[in-house]
DRENLUM-996128 format. One record per residue: residue number from 1; x, y, z of N, C-alpha, C in turn. Coordinates in pm, whole numbers, plus 50000, padded with zeros to 5 digits. Example, Ala and Ser with C-alpha at 12.3 -4.5 7.8 and 13.67 -1.06 7.14 Angstrom:
2
PT   k  n.px  n.py  n.pz ca.px ca.py ca.pz  c.px  c.py  c.pz
PT   1 51319 49431 50780 51230 49550 50780 51320 49670 50780
PT   2 51285 49775 50708 51367 49894 50714 51290 50003 50787
This chain:
282
PT   k  n.px  n.py  n.pz ca.px ca.py ca.pz  c.px  c.py  c.pz
PT   1 46552 97923 79573 46622 97884 79510 46619 97710 79540
PT   2 46658 97646 79411 46662 97491 79418 46791 97426 79502
PT   3 46780 97310 79572 46908 97296 79671 46967 97229 79550
PT   4 47098 97218 79556 47183 97201 79458 47231 97038 79544
PT   5 47314 96905 79493 47354 96798 79572 47485 96763 79512
PT   6 47584 96754 79547 47702 96650 79539 47672 96579 79394
PT   7 47804 96532 79385 47796 96448 79263 47766 96270 79314
PT   8 47675 96219 79262 47621 96125 79356 47708 95974 79333
PT   9 47757 95938 79451 47872 95807 79455 47789 95693 79533
PT  10 47897 95615 79518 47852 95525 79652 47909 95510 79739
PT  11 47870 95525 79840 47956 95560 79990 47952 95410 80068
PT  12 47903 95346 80093 47902 95196 80127 47840 95073 80108
PT  13 47922 94981 80097 47932 94833 80033 47944 94750 80154
PT  14 47795 94666 80169 47778 94598 80276 47746 94448 80214
PT  15 47795 94330 80249 47777 94129 80195 47773 94097 80337
PT  16 47647 94007 80339 47564 93958 80481 47607 93778 80441
PT  17 47788 93765 80488 47730 93635 80468 47627 93515 80468
PT  18 47565 93516 80584 47447 93454 80631 47337 93513 80630
PT  19 47234 93433 80609 47104 93548 80600 47066 93576 80756
PT  20 47062 93733 80730 46953 93750 80861 47067 93755 80973
PT  21 47220 93707 80953 47325 93736 81052 47372 93871 81052
PT  22 47474 93893 81173 47575 94040 81095 47608 94011 81006
PT  23 47622 94176 80948 47702 94189 80788 47842 94210 80842
PT  24 47913 94272 80691 48030 94261 80677 48051 94459 80599
PT  25 48128 94523 80669 48163 94652 80547 48272 94607 80482
PT  26 48276 94648 80349 48334 94606 80269 48417 94686 80130
PT  27 48524 94730 80122 48521 94882 80064 48527 94845 79838
PT  28 48576 94674 79891 48471 94663 79702 48409 94484 79720
PT  29 48340 94515 79618 48285 94402 79600 48268 94295 79417
PT  30 48258 94150 79454 48253 94112 79325 48129 94112 79273
PT  31 48100 94116 79193 48019 94040 79116 47988 93913 79054
PT  32 47875 93827 79107 47835 93716 79001 47669 93682 78977
PT  33 47658 93546 78928 47506 93532 78855 47411 93569 79042
PT  34 47442 93554 79127 47358 93533 79241 47370 93714 79303
PT  35 47453 93781 79258 47481 93931 79340 47607 93897 79365
PT  36 47657 93964 79489 47772 94047 79535 47831 93852 79551
PT  37 47965 93860 79539 48009 93716 79571 48028 93704 79748
PT  38 47999 93621 79815 47974 93588 79986 47869 93645 80019
PT  39 47749 93704 79944 47649 93720 80009 47531 93650 80006
PT  40 47531 93677 80151 47388 93531 80182 47420 93399 80070
PT  41 47511 93342 80079 47549 93235 80046 47530 93137 80144
PT  42 47497 93149 80259 47471 93044 80364 47326 93084 80456
PT  43 47291 93017 80439 47150 92997 80579 47130 92917 80668
PT  44 47018 92978 80806 47001 92876 80862 46877 92835 80857
PT  45 46881 92716 80911 46713 92654 80863 46687 92561 81005
PT  46 46543 92534 81016 46529 92446 81136 46539 92304 81044
PT  47 46590 92204 81153 46638 92080 81138 46510 91993 81073
PT  48 46389 92028 81089 46320 91937 81067 46245 91963 80954
PT  49 46263 92058 80916 46149 92071 80787 46264 92144 80677
PT  50 46334 92237 80728 46405 92279 80612 46355 92457 80579
PT  51 46298 92512 80705 46222 92654 80651 46356 92740 80726
PT  52 46315 92844 80627 46453 92963 80678 46404 93044 80770
PT  53 46522 93094 80874 46522 93147 80988 46544 93288 80979
PT  54 46489 93388 81024 46520 93547 81023 46539 93600 81169
PT  55 46579 93707 81175 46555 93795 81229 46393 93836 81250
PT  56 46357 93833 81237 46177 93824 81234 46166 93754 81353
PT  57 46170 93642 81348 46127 93516 81426 46232 93487 81557
PT  58 46365 93554 81534 46473 93523 81651 46540 93662 81587
PT  59 46534 93712 81691 46601 93871 81673 46771 93824 81704
PT  60 46789 93709 81792 46897 93699 81816 47027 93660 81751
PT  61 46984 93658 81615 47057 93645 81470 47169 93767 81457
PT  62 47131 93893 81545 47183 93988 81521 47309 93981 81564
PT  63 47340 93889 81652 47449 93908 81781 47565 93772 81676
PT  64 47487 93713 81606 47556 93623 81543 47683 93697 81451
PT  65 47849 93693 81440 47913 93801 81362 47984 93701 81291
PT  66 47960 93753 81165 47995 93669 81019 48141 93686 81022
PT  67 48261 93668 80933 48335 93673 80920 48401 93627 80776
PT  68 48461 93614 80686 48489 93547 80563 48688 93566 80557
PT  69 48736 93418 80554 48877 93403 80474 48861 93373 80355
PT  70 48960 93360 80330 49012 93301 80164 48909 93161 80133
PT  71 48917 93089 80263 48838 92930 80235 48751 92956 80315
PT  72 48688 92976 80437 48623 92970 80526 48544 93094 80571
PT  73 48428 93017 80631 48342 93140 80729 48351 93101 80825
PT  74 48332 93193 80924 48370 93174 81051 48254 93255 81135
PT  75 48186 93201 81239 48098 93239 81281 48095 93283 81482
PT  76 48109 93396 81498 48122 93407 81606 48024 93493 81720
PT  77 48018 93492 81869 47926 93595 81928 48042 93584 82067
PT  78 48024 93701 82098 48051 93747 82252 48035 93621 82335
PT  79 48146 93568 82417 48126 93489 82493 48108 93340 82490
PT  80 48152 93307 82307 48138 93178 82295 48203 93169 82133
PT  81 48280 93039 82208 48399 93006 82095 48305 93028 81956
PT  82 48423 93060 81844 48421 93036 81716 48412 92885 81632
PT  83 48315 92922 81547 48306 92780 81460 48343 92833 81340
PT  84 48458 92758 81242 48508 92761 81115 48423 92699 81002
PT  85 48364 92719 80943 48311 92634 80797 48398 92636 80686
PT  86 48438 92594 80633 48484 92590 80517 48377 92616 80410
PT  87 48432 92715 80320 48351 92789 80195 48279 92671 80117
PT  88 48368 92551 80111 48287 92412 80004 48249 92344 80090
PT  89 48171 92351 80231 48157 92207 80310 48005 92171 80244
PT  90 48032 92036 80222 47918 91965 80195 47905 91839 80306
PT  91 47820 91822 80370 47790 91701 80427 47665 91627 80393
PT  92 47618 91631 80248 47519 91603 80184 47435 91722 80161
PT  93 47321 91702 80068 47258 91779 80022 47086 91730 80149
PT  94 47048 91912 80115 46910 91914 80208 46829 92003 80121
PT  95 46685 91959 80149 46542 92047 80038 46571 92125 80189
PT  96 46538 92300 80085 46473 92406 80187 46453 92483 80117
PT  97 46354 92570 80195 46287 92660 80146 46308 92781 80224
PT  98 46318 92881 80122 46323 93067 80128 46184 93086 80071
PT  99 46109 93158 80143 46012 93193 80126 45890 93118 80024
PT 100 45894 93178 79860 45854 93076 79779 45903 92905 79711
PT 101 46024 92983 79735 46159 92846 79658 46174 92734 79762
PT 102 46147 92628 79713 46222 92507 79795 46308 92501 79679
PT 103 46468 92455 79786 46599 92432 79653 46671 92306 79698
PT 104 46757 92305 79667 46836 92220 79763 46938 92230 79723
PT 105 47033 92281 79870 47127 92300 79916 47261 92213 79964
PT 106 47370 92304 80020 47481 92157 80054 47421 92198 80249
PT 107 47417 92113 80253 47421 92081 80439 47590 92163 80482
PT 108 47638 92188 80562 47766 92213 80620 47792 92177 80739
PT 109 47700 92057 80788 47774 91945 80878 47711 91993 81082
PT 110 47806 91851 81105 47731 91844 81253 47800 92003 81313
PT 111 47877 92050 81344 47959 92131 81418 47896 92301 81431
PT 112 47851 92308 81314 47802 92441 81277 47674 92439 81285
PT 113 47611 92327 81309 47483 92290 81354 47434 92324 81481
PT 114 47573 92221 81504 47516 92255 81707 47559 92377 81790
PT 115 47661 92433 81701 47665 92549 81735 47543 92651 81760
PT 116 47483 92704 81616 47399 92758 81614 47234 92720 81682
PT 117 47247 92556 81718 47109 92512 81780 47154 92573 81921
PT 118 47298 92551 81974 47252 92579 82135 47262 92732 82171
PT 119 47304 92787 82007 47323 93016 82057 47129 93022 82027
PT 120 47038 92944 81961 46945 93012 81929 46841 92911 81931
PT 121 46856 92837 82047 46776 92756 82132 46695 92645 82096
PT 122 46732 92616 81928 46602 92506 81852 46701 92427 81782
PT 123 46649 92284 81708 46732 92221 81629 46776 92271 81497
PT 124 46894 92324 81474 46897 92363 81362 47027 92337 81228
PT 125 47022 92354 81116 47144 92342 81030 47223 92458 80949
PT 126 47307 92448 80929 47357 92584 80850 47375 92492 80687
PT 127 47320 92582 80595 47303 92563 80491 47411 92673 80373
PT 128 47445 92555 80220 47516 92672 80183 47435 92645 80040
PT 129 47456 92765 79923 47471 92739 79804 47585 92615 79717
PT 130 47553 92563 79675 47639 92467 79669 47600 92430 79469
PT 131 47664 92345 79430 47641 92312 79293 47485 92277 79223
PT 132 47433 92268 79292 47308 92206 79279 47191 92309 79288
PT 133 47235 92425 79404 47124 92574 79410 47095 92586 79251
PT 134 46963 92592 79245 46884 92655 79158 46759 92735 79210
PT 135 46764 92911 79181 46670 92964 79259 46663 93084 79135
PT 136 46558 93088 79073 46512 93197 78952 46462 93287 79073
PT 137 46482 93403 79023 46405 93519 79090 46246 93548 79039
PT 138 46177 93578 79135 45985 93576 79105 45948 93705 79136
PT 139 46070 93784 79107 46036 93934 79119 45966 93955 78976
PT 140 45837 94080 78972 45787 94071 78849 45902 94165 78771
PT 141 45998 94208 78826 46065 94297 78735 46206 94220 78698
PT 142 46201 94076 78705 46301 93958 78693 46265 93907 78551
PT 143 46376 93910 78501 46406 93856 78354 46424 93726 78314
PT 144 46428 93659 78235 46482 93503 78189 46640 93536 78237
PT 145 46704 93446 78314 46835 93407 78338 46861 93490 78473
PT 146 46791 93562 78581 46790 93657 78658 46786 93516 78791
PT 147 46893 93526 78900 46924 93430 78997 46893 93487 79150
PT 148 46864 93432 79240 46900 93464 79382 46955 93396 79433
PT 149 47067 93448 79523 47092 93364 79654 47029 93367 79717
PT 150 47045 93333 79908 46929 93326 79997 46841 93464 80037
PT 151 46893 93586 79943 46784 93685 79958 46658 93654 79960
PT 152 46596 93784 80059 46492 93724 80048 46426 93707 79899
PT 153 46447 93818 79809 46367 93831 79682 46463 93907 79578
PT 154 46557 93973 79606 46631 94043 79516 46772 94036 79584
PT 155 46855 94039 79485 47033 94022 79502 47082 94159 79577
PT 156 47011 94274 79567 47053 94415 79558 46917 94489 79687
PT 157 46974 94536 79770 46864 94636 79857 46993 94810 79845
PT 158 46918 94895 79782 46986 94995 79752 46895 95161 79879
PT 159 46980 95186 79922 46902 95317 80047 47024 95417 80033
PT 160 47006 95554 80054 47097 95652 80041 47080 95736 80138
PT 161 47192 95765 80185 47205 95831 80298 47116 95955 80315
PT 162 47092 96026 80200 46960 96116 80272 46830 96104 80299
PT 163 46754 95966 80267 46654 95903 80296 46686 95876 80442
PT 164 46779 95812 80497 46787 95796 80599 46818 95910 80709
PT 165 46903 96031 80634 46901 96129 80734 46708 96213 80727
PT 166 46661 96213 80617 46509 96249 80627 46458 96150 80703
PT 167 46438 96044 80767 46401 95964 80854 46423 95987 81008
PT 168 46552 96035 80999 46623 96045 81150 46570 96182 81188
PT 169 46564 96299 81088 46484 96430 81136 46359 96436 81157
PT 170 46251 96331 81104 46130 96294 81186 46148 96188 81331
PT 171 46259 96106 81346 46217 96041 81439 46304 96134 81527
PT 172 46395 96227 81539 46389 96329 81666 46299 96424 81684
PT 173 46206 96478 81576 46102 96547 81589 46032 96502 81721
PT 174 45972 96355 81689 45912 96264 81758 45986 96237 81933
PT 175 46077 96329 81937 46133 96250 82064 46204 96102 82074
PT 176 46226 96049 81973 46306 95933 81916 46478 95945 81897
PT 177 46534 95861 81887 46687 95851 81892 46691 95801 81744
PT 178 46811 95880 81686 46817 95874 81539 46918 95712 81531
PT 179 46848 95647 81400 46887 95492 81399 46996 95497 81276
PT 180 47107 95400 81307 47213 95360 81195 47139 95306 81094
PT 181 47279 95282 81000 47183 95240 80845 47145 95108 80856
PT 182 47212 95019 80953 47255 94891 80998 47127 94837 80991
PT 183 47055 94937 81036 46882 94892 81075 46784 94829 80916
PT 184 46865 94845 80848 46771 94893 80697 46866 94750 80644
PT 185 46992 94697 80679 47100 94638 80595 47065 94630 80452
PT 186 47126 94722 80389 47144 94708 80253 47278 94650 80237
PT 187 47292 94650 80076 47376 94614 80018 47466 94725 79975
PT 188 47406 94800 79892 47427 94981 79866 47407 95093 79925
PT 189 47513 95140 79976 47393 95274 80023 47481 95417 79915
PT 190 47426 95505 79944 47460 95598 79827 47446 95733 79898
PT 191 47514 95810 79827 47499 95953 79888 47532 96055 79779
PT 192 47466 96174 79771 47475 96293 79685 47337 96335 79600
PT 193 47235 96225 79684 47103 96247 79618 47025 96325 79667
PT 194 46878 96351 79691 46777 96395 79749 46769 96279 79831
PT 195 46692 96303 79953 46599 96211 80005 46479 96119 79915
PT 196 46524 95982 79912 46423 95902 79841 46444 95948 79681
PT 197 46477 95964 79615 46532 96006 79478 46575 95825 79432
PT 198 46608 95748 79534 46620 95597 79466 46493 95582 79404
PT 199 46406 95616 79479 46242 95553 79467 46195 95579 79302
PT 200 46306 95650 79229 46263 95679 79088 46319 95618 79000
PT 201 46437 95548 79054 46534 95539 78926 46521 95364 78853
PT 202 46509 95379 78743 46436 95270 78712 46592 95180 78658
PT 203 46664 95241 78635 46811 95161 78658 46865 95258 78684
PT 204 47046 95215 78724 47084 95295 78778 47281 95235 78716
PT 205 47325 95312 78721 47497 95240 78654 47551 95289 78844
PT 206 47631 95203 78857 47738 95253 78980 47859 95158 78918
PT 207 47976 95280 78877 48107 95207 78819 48091 95185 78668
PT 208 48084 95059 78633 48014 95015 78528 47934 94911 78487
PT 209 47893 94937 78631 47752 94804 78646 47597 94810 78648
PT 210 47545 94797 78578 47424 94832 78518 47343 94790 78606
PT 211 47191 94839 78696 47132 94791 78786 47005 94816 78786
PT 212 46938 94695 78772 46747 94740 78727 46662 94766 78852
PT 213 46574 94834 78875 46516 94823 78995 46434 94714 78969
PT 214 46401 94649 79083 46272 94529 79134 46204 94642 79228
PT 215 46164 94756 79218 46046 94811 79316 46099 94847 79444
PT 216 46014 94880 79532 46050 94953 79671 46046 94811 79739
PT 217 46132 94839 79871 46144 94722 79986 46064 94778 80063
PT 218 45936 94642 80117 45864 94646 80222 45915 94633 80336
PT 219 45910 94689 80451 46031 94696 80561 45930 94601 80677
PT 220 46010 94522 80727 45946 94380 80857 46015 94459 80953
PT 221 45993 94366 81081 46033 94426 81215 46153 94419 81224
PT 222 46202 94364 81144 46408 94346 81124 46458 94524 81168
PT 223 46381 94601 81099 46433 94693 81167 46411 94759 81246
PT 224 46332 94685 81347 46312 94757 81469 46356 94675 81563
PT 225 46491 94601 81522 46567 94496 81605 46724 94619 81602
PT 226 46774 94613 81749 46898 94719 81767 47009 94584 81728
PT 227 47066 94593 81579 47193 94515 81556 47299 94491 81655
PT 228 47296 94514 81720 47417 94524 81849 47414 94490 81960
PT 229 47260 94481 81976 47190 94398 82126 47078 94336 82079
PT 230 47018 94343 81979 46921 94268 81968 46777 94297 82040
PT 231 46797 94431 82108 46671 94443 82173 46569 94493 82107
PT 232 46424 94478 82067 46339 94513 81972 46230 94624 82029
PT 233 46187 94719 81939 46134 94849 81983 46002 94869 81877
PT 234 45972 95009 81868 45878 95035 81762 45908 95094 81675
PT 235 46057 95180 81635 46094 95219 81562 46217 95132 81449
PT 236 46213 95218 81324 46133 95314 81261 45983 95287 81204
PT 237 45937 95168 81203 45811 95143 81172 45713 95256 81201
PT 238 45692 95269 81294 45618 95335 81347 45597 95467 81293
PT 239 45716 95553 81289 45699 95657 81230 45702 95689 81054
PT 240 45751 95531 81007 45766 95547 80849 45631 95492 80820
PT 241 45520 95474 80906 45371 95453 80884 45346 95565 80854
PT 242 45381 95690 80916 45301 95835 80840 45369 95882 80731
PT 243 45414 95832 80679 45463 95889 80564 45493 95826 80488
PT 244 45520 95681 80470 45608 95589 80355 45536 95447 80317
PT 245 45367 95482 80328 45295 95349 80326 45325 95367 80159
PT 246 45300 95217 80156 45303 95154 79974 45183 95176 79909
PT 247 45215 95314 79812 45057 95354 79767 44967 95182 79719
PT 248 45026 95079 79670 44981 94994 79589 44912 94878 79692
PT 249 44966 94908 79863 44959 94786 79944 44949 94936 80114
PT 250 44877 94972 80079 44867 95055 80234 44935 94955 80342
PT 251 44951 94874 80375 44957 94801 80478 45101 94795 80491
PT 252 45156 94803 80409 45329 94778 80389 45360 94916 80401
PT 253 45494 94948 80504 45603 95051 80479 45708 95028 80423
PT 254 45737 95115 80321 45875 95093 80240 45970 95197 80256
PT 255 46111 95161 80220 46270 95191 80302 46364 95146 80161
PT 256 46417 95249 80080 46529 95138 80007 46419 95114 79893
PT 257 46550 95062 79809 46463 95009 79682 46567 94892 79654
PT 258 46497 94766 79620 46547 94624 79541 46576 94669 79396
PT 259 46721 94574 79401 46806 94590 79259 46839 94465 79190
PT 260 46803 94450 79071 46827 94287 79048 46939 94346 78945
PT 261 47096 94329 78924 47228 94327 78840 47196 94302 78719
PT 262 47231 94385 78603 47169 94318 78480 47347 94307 78443
PT 263 47426 94404 78517 47594 94340 78475 47621 94225 78613
PT 264 47660 94049 78516 47653 93958 78609 47811 93954 78648
PT 265 47909 94002 78575 48009 93983 78632 48122 94145 78655
PT 266 48187 94172 78735 48256 94263 78753 48327 94335 78921
PT 267 48318 94462 78894 48353 94481 79045 48352 94641 79054
PT 268 48222 94638 79210 48185 94780 79248 48283 94819 79353
PT 269 48308 94933 79406 48391 94997 79489 48341 95107 79518
PT 270 48375 95136 79669 48286 95221 79699 48374 95352 79663
PT 271 48283 95463 79678 48364 95598 79569 48304 95586 79428
PT 272 48249 95468 79369 48182 95482 79231 48109 95580 79225
PT 273 48072 95621 79078 48003 95718 79067 47885 95651 79043
PT 274 47745 95676 79084 47633 95637 79047 47550 95766 79006
PT 275 47516 95659 78866 47425 95742 78772 47274 95699 78745
PT 276 47202 95755 78768 47034 95714 78728 47059 95722 78598
PT 277 46989 95613 78501 46974 95626 78395 46814 95622 78352
PT 278 46819 95790 78280 46646 95775 78254 46591 95682 78125
PT 279 46472 95665 78119 46394 95609 78021 46427 95437 78055
PT 280 46532 95414 78145 46551 95264 78144 46671 95227 78054
PT 281 46760 95314 77987 46879 95358 77891 46968 95241 77963
PT 282 47028 95165 77856 47145 95073 77932 47291 95159 77894
């Protein structure tokens, strides 16, 4: 007998105000040209050359908590005072690099820079997307007008709860601990589908918004970093490598799917129905 699943729906939403720092779980999120409003609009860069930092090389970034008020970003961490950064902070322009893109961003000033530099142990600056920021999406699936925030490559990462459950079953069978969803830092979490069904979705409708697949997400050492302690291990990459190698590049292991939004304005909320669209139909 074929296994049946309840209607597919959006079960969780996450935004990450500062690239590679701790994210926020929200019940609703507004769409903008760059992705979700408030998602990865800030980034930590090296003061010397403007190169971006992530947990790949600085796992302690997992311990930097973020929160958003109506007009401010707040950075905090246990046993350290919080620092408040205006959402429109601008202490001049700075050229910064995120992967293959070099862009102009607004510097957020000395107080945030000093806080981050002391916490992570090197001279750093905090920058944000400002009025001069322009970064086209470079993925092959991108179309004219598709832009992206400080995210690695795409505005959205989608993972199903069933895919995580499948992985955790395999981890437990290997006498490893099951892992929480935050290891994978998705924006969109869906429930009610089969494991890895998201791999096959060329387009998907969430509520009234349409998203286009930009392909599977190749996973990096951030997934091996405990998001509550910053401790790093070998899982889940070791187990994913046994069954989730990218057929186009077997050196990569994949988990979750990158998406680009075709609906540039609107609201997405937890509980919205999720409808895969066959044949790329709109």
